[in-house]
N, C-alpha and C positions, 0 to 999 in steps of 0.2 A: 338608681344604680341599674338595676336587672335591665332594664331598658337598653343604657348604653355600653354594657357588656355584649346584649344579645347584640347589639347592632354593630358591635366592631366585631363579633364573632363572625357576623354576617358577611360583613365588610371584606374581611379576610379571605373567606370561603370563595367568594366573588370574583377578588382580585387573583386569586390562586387558580380557579378554573379560566377565566381569561389570559392568565398567563402563560399559560400551556401550548398555547397556539406556535406552532411550528416556523420559524422567521426564515423566508426566503432567502437566501445572500446570491453574491455573486459571488463563484468557485472560479477560481484559477483551473481552465480549460474546460469546464462546462460550458453548455451552450446556453444561451438568454436572449432576451430580445434587443437584438442590436439596430436596427433600423426605426426611424420616427419621420413620420409626414407632421407637420405642424403648422399651426397660421403663427406669426409672429407679427404681434402689435407692440409700434415703437421702441423697436428693439435695434437692433446692426441696422437692418434696410429701414429708411424711414420713407413713409410712416407706415406702411405693413407690408410683410410678405410673406408667400408660402413657401416654406421650406423643408429641407430632409438633411436627416442626420445619422450618420454612421458611426456605431461604437467598431474600431479594428482589431482593441486589442483585449485580452481578457486576461488581465492581470491580476483581479481582487479587488484590493482596495482602491488602485490608480486606475484609472481607465482612459484611452486617447482617442477622440473622435473626430471626425471634421463635418460640417455643415456647408451645405451651399441654397441658395434663396433668391427669389426676385420675385419683384411685383409690378403693377401698375394701376394708379389710379387717373380716369379720365374728365379730371371736374374740367368746368367751362374754363375757367380763367385761371386753372392752377393747374395743367396736368403733368403728372408725376411717372417715373420710372424709376425703380433703382433693383441693385442687384449687391449680395452680400458672400461671402466665403471668409469661415471661420476654422481652428483649429482649435481644438478644446481639452482640458484637463478636468476630468472627473474622481473627484476624492470620496470614496464610499463602495460600503460592499452589499447594501441593502436598496430600497426604493429610493431613499433620501441620500441626495449627493451635495456636495459643494462643486460647485463648478467655476471654473476658470478659465476664458477663451483670448483670444490672440486673434484677429483678422482684418480684413479689409473691406471697404464698402463703397458703391458709387451710387450715386444719384444724378437724374436729370430732371431737370425741372424747367417749364418754359411758363416765365411770369408774364402777364398780362395785366396789369393793375394801373391807377392812375400815377403812384409814384413808381412801381418798379415794371420796367419790360425789356423782357430780353428773355435768352435761351441760356443756362447755366449747365455744366457737368462738375460735379462736384467727389472729390474722390476722397476717404477716411480712414485711417487707421481707427480701428475700435479695442476697446478691452471691457473685457463683460466679468463682473465678481455676481454669483449669484446661488440661488438654490434649484436643483433639478431632481423634480419628483418621475422615478421612472420604475415601473416594477420589472422585476428580472424575469417575469413571465411572459410580458408584456399586457399592453392595454392603454388607461388613459395616460396622458403625459402631461406635464405643466413644468414650466420654466418661470423664473422670473429673478429679476435682478437690476443692479446698475449697469450702464453702459457707459462709459468716457467714447465721445468723438473726438480725436485730433486730425484737424484737417491737414491734408497731404497737398493737395493744390485745386484749384478753381478755373476752368475757362468757360470764358462766357466769349459771348458773339461781339463784345465790344475790347480791342486789342491794350486799349490804355487802362479800362477795368483791372483786365487779364492781370498785366503787369501790376497796377498797385496792389492789387490784392495778394500774390505772388510773391513780390518782393519785399512788402511790408507789413501787411494784415494777418496775412496767414497762420504765422507763428504763436498770436495772440488768441486764435480760436480755439477753445476745449471747450465741448459744452457734456453733461452728464446727465442722462435720462434714465428713467426707470422702463424697463422693457417688462413685457410680459408674452408667454409662448404656449399656446394650445393645441393639443395633437394626440397622437396616436402611434402606438409603440407594437411591432410585430418581430 
């Protein structure tokens, strides 16, 4: 019984000591790290992109940011180029935030396989719901979430394929993918 009381008392002391740490919050009007460079993996721009994000507002709990990015992967049979632009709504005062984003993504695909050969230009609307870790004083940046890609239009080097896709198929193409971003804020 004495051991339990001693362990309980020590636990309370340790918890109290660590809970006294001052929590840094985003305060309205106070400067915080609002620029981020990050590597986006299977995010809004498929498959990867290097992006920049800037938080424009300093409202405290709700902040608004924009991000822009792009990437290029020179695979032999599958070279791709992409770009993305997003408007982000960030909810939270500390380093942990909920993120809701809307945007557009563009992808160029040059397929040269046995089944499909051709060049494709694809534009999607995107919606992101996720978590963002960004310290107010700057440093490590992480975000993860689900990104919904809704096809806007596709242009192919084959006129018939372009017409069939845009008139009959595109409204049924919606893909939800997990995405992760890693980077640095300052």
